[in-house]
C-alpha positions as CSV (number, residue, x, y, z in Angstrom):
1,M,-27.6,20.3,-1.8
2,N,-26.9,16.7,0.7
3,D,-29.2,14.8,-1.0
4,L,-28.1,15.7,-4.6
5,L,-24.6,14.6,-3.4
6,E,-26.0,11.1,-1.8
7,K,-27.7,10.5,-5.2
8,R,-24.6,11.0,-7.2
9,R,-22.6,8.8,-4.8
10,Q,-25.4,6.2,-5.1
11,H,-25.3,6.3,-8.9
12,R,-21.5,6.7,-9.2
13,K,-20.1,3.6,-11.6
14,V,-17.9,0.6,-9.9
15,P,-14.8,0.6,-12.0
16,T,-14.8,-2.6,-13.9
17,G,-12.9,-5.5,-12.4
18,V,-14.0,-4.2,-8.8
19,T,-16.4,-5.2,-6.5
20,K,-19.1,-3.2,-4.2
21,L,-16.9,-4.2,-1.4
22,E,-13.4,-3.0,-2.8
23,A,-15.0,0.1,-4.1
24,E,-16.5,0.7,-0.8
25,M,-12.8,0.4,1.0
26,L,-11.3,2.4,-2.0
27,A,-13.6,5.2,-1.1
28,M,-13.3,5.0,2.7
29,A,-9.2,5.4,1.6
30,R,-10.0,8.3,-0.6
31,K,-12.0,10.2,2.1
32,G,-9.8,13.1,3.9
33,M,-7.3,13.3,1.3
34,G,-5.3,16.7,1.5
35,G,-4.0,18.9,-0.8
36,D,-0.4,17.9,0.0
37,E,-1.3,14.3,-0.7
38,S,-1.2,12.6,-3.9
39,T,-1.8,8.4,-5.0
40,F,1.1,6.5,-4.8
41,S,1.7,3.4,-6.7
42,V,5.4,2.4,-7.4
43,E,5.2,-1.5,-7.2
44,Q,8.8,-2.9,-6.6
45,P,8.8,-6.3,-8.5
46,L,9.5,-9.3,-6.1
47,E,11.6,-12.5,-7.2
48,A,10.0,-15.6,-8.2
49,Q,10.1,-18.4,-5.8
50,L,9.7,-21.7,-8.0
51,S,8.6,-24.8,-6.5
52,I,8.2,-27.7,-8.4
53,C,6.4,-30.8,-7.4
54,V,7.0,-34.1,-9.2
55,F,5.0,-37.2,-8.6
56,W,6.2,-40.6,-9.4
57,G,4.1,-43.4,-9.7
58,N,4.8,-47.0,-10.7
59,A,4.9,-46.4,-14.8
60,G,6.9,-43.3,-14.4
61,I,5.4,-39.2,-13.8
62,S,1.5,-39.4,-13.1
63,A,-0.3,-36.9,-14.6
64,F,-3.3,-35.3,-12.5
65,T,-6.2,-33.5,-13.3
66,F,-7.4,-30.6,-11.1
67,Q,-10.9,-29.8,-10.7
68,T,-12.6,-26.4,-10.9
69,H,-14.8,-24.8,-8.2
70,L,-17.0,-22.2,-8.3
71,W,-15.8,-20.9,-5.2
72,S,-12.0,-21.2,-6.6
73,D,-12.0,-17.8,-8.3
74,K,-12.3,-16.2,-5.0
75,Y,-9.8,-17.7,-3.1
76,R,-7.0,-17.8,-6.2
77,P,-3.8,-16.4,-5.4
78,R,-3.9,-12.5,-6.4
79,K,-2.4,-9.2,-5.5
80,P,-4.4,-7.2,-2.9
81,T,-5.9,-3.8,-3.6
82,Y,-4.5,-1.0,-2.7
83,L,-4.6,2.7,-2.2
84,N,-1.1,4.5,-1.3
85,R,-0.6,8.4,-0.9
86,V,2.8,10.0,-0.7
87,Q,2.7,13.2,1.3
88,T,4.9,15.9,-0.2
89,G,6.1,19.9,1.1
90,F,8.7,22.1,1.5
91,D,11.7,21.7,4.0
92,W,12.3,25.3,5.0
93,N,15.7,24.8,6.6
94,K,18.3,27.9,6.5
95,Y,19.5,27.5,2.9
96,N,16.2,27.0,1.7
97,Q,15.0,30.2,3.5
98,T,18.1,32.5,2.3
99,H,17.6,31.2,-1.5
100,Y,13.7,30.8,-1.8
101,D,10.7,32.5,-1.1
102,M,6.8,32.0,-1.0
103,D,6.8,33.4,-4.8
104,N,9.5,30.9,-5.5
105,P,9.4,28.4,-3.4
106,P,12.1,25.3,-3.0
107,P,11.5,21.7,-4.6
108,K,8.8,19.6,-2.9
109,I,10.4,16.6,-0.8
110,V,8.8,13.4,0.5
111,Q,7.8,13.8,3.8
112,G,5.6,10.6,4.5
113,Y,3.5,7.8,3.0
114,K,0.1,6.4,3.8
115,F,-0.2,2.7,2.7
116,N,-3.8,1.3,2.7
117,I,-4.0,-2.2,1.1
118,F,-7.3,-4.1,1.1
119,Y,-7.5,-7.5,2.3
120,P,-11.4,-8.2,2.4
121,D,-11.1,-12.1,1.6
122,L,-8.4,-13.3,3.8
123,L,-8.7,-16.9,4.5
124,D,-7.4,-16.6,8.2
125,P,-8.8,-13.0,9.5
126,S,-7.0,-13.6,13.0
127,E,-3.8,-13.6,11.2
128,T,-2.6,-10.2,11.0
129,P,-0.7,-8.8,8.0
130,S,2.9,-7.5,8.3
131,F,5.6,-5.5,6.6
132,T,8.9,-5.4,6.1
133,V,11.5,-2.8,5.2
134,T,14.8,-4.2,3.4
135,P,17.5,-1.6,1.8
136,C,17.4,-1.5,-1.7
137,D,20.5,-1.0,-4.4
138,D,20.1,2.6,-4.0
139,P,20.8,3.8,-0.3
140,D,18.3,6.7,-0.7
141,F,15.6,4.3,-1.3
142,A,13.9,1.1,0.7
143,V,11.4,-1.7,-0.2
144,I,8.6,-1.9,1.9
145,K,7.1,-6.1,1.4
146,F,3.5,-6.2,2.2
147,K,2.3,-10.2,3.5
148,A,-0.8,-11.3,4.7
149,G,-1.4,-15.2,3.6
150,P,-3.6,-16.9,1.3
151,P,-5.1,-16.0,-1.3
152,Y,-3.1,-12.8,-1.4
153,E,0.4,-12.4,-3.4
154,D,3.2,-10.4,-1.4
155,I,3.3,-6.9,-2.7
156,A,6.4,-4.6,-2.3
157,F,6.4,-0.8,-2.9
158,K,9.9,1.6,-3.2
159,C,10.0,4.5,-1.4
160,V,12.7,7.0,0.4
161,N,15.0,5.7,2.8
162,R,15.0,7.6,5.8
163,E,14.1,7.5,9.7
164,W,10.4,7.6,10.6
165,E,8.6,9.3,13.3
166,V,7.1,6.5,15.3
167,S,5.1,8.6,17.5
168,H,1.0,8.6,17.5
169,K,1.2,12.3,18.1
170,H,3.2,12.8,14.9
171,G,0.6,10.5,12.6
172,Y,2.1,7.3,12.6
173,K,-0.5,4.4,12.0
174,C,-0.1,0.6,11.9
175,Q,-3.3,-1.3,12.3
176,F,-5.6,-4.1,10.6
177,Q,-9.4,-3.4,11.0
178,N,-12.0,-4.2,8.9
179,G,-9.8,-5.8,6.2
180,V,-7.9,-3.1,5.9
181,F,-4.1,-2.7,6.5
182,Q,-3.0,0.6,7.3
183,L,0.6,1.9,7.5
184,W,0.9,5.7,7.9
185,F,4.2,7.4,9.0
186,V,6.1,10.5,8.2
187,F,9.7,11.1,8.2
188,K,11.6,12.6,11.2
189,R,13.0,16.0,10.6
190,Y,16.4,17.1,11.8
191,R,16.9,20.5,13.6
192,Y,20.4,21.3,13.2
193,R,22.1,23.5,15.6
194,R,25.6,25.0,15.9
């Protein structure tokens, strides 16, 4: 049985536009995906940064021609590949326990996120990618922006704005290893007492 599964994995088609390395990284990120998780790809557009260079020569504006190299396609600015998950579940607080049961469950809420962003071609692999959380127009949401450096562009996602559980015991993970930046977190659960 295991031999048959291994043969299927070897002959599985790689999607067009995805390298073998990226396909392996995506398979690694999909491993262990639970029933309460689903893929998450709500990108937030970043404001464009415009930079203009004008060169003045003796006869006015000079025109430059640029050479193209075989390696230039590998290092052209591009968005990184990512596989993100959102963890959802039920919040069984007193109100939901009173008004719902297992046959008629309450609506699911977002309990956490798992961001897996792939940077296999970083020019400076010693520089660790970073993230920043900025507030959004809507106070219920925030924007998480990931920055890694060349040849990758910054990428941002809109997610729920709640306080994070930053203990490793509760599933927090922020690491950059083997070209994969992982940010996993769950939201704090508040226990209300009278």
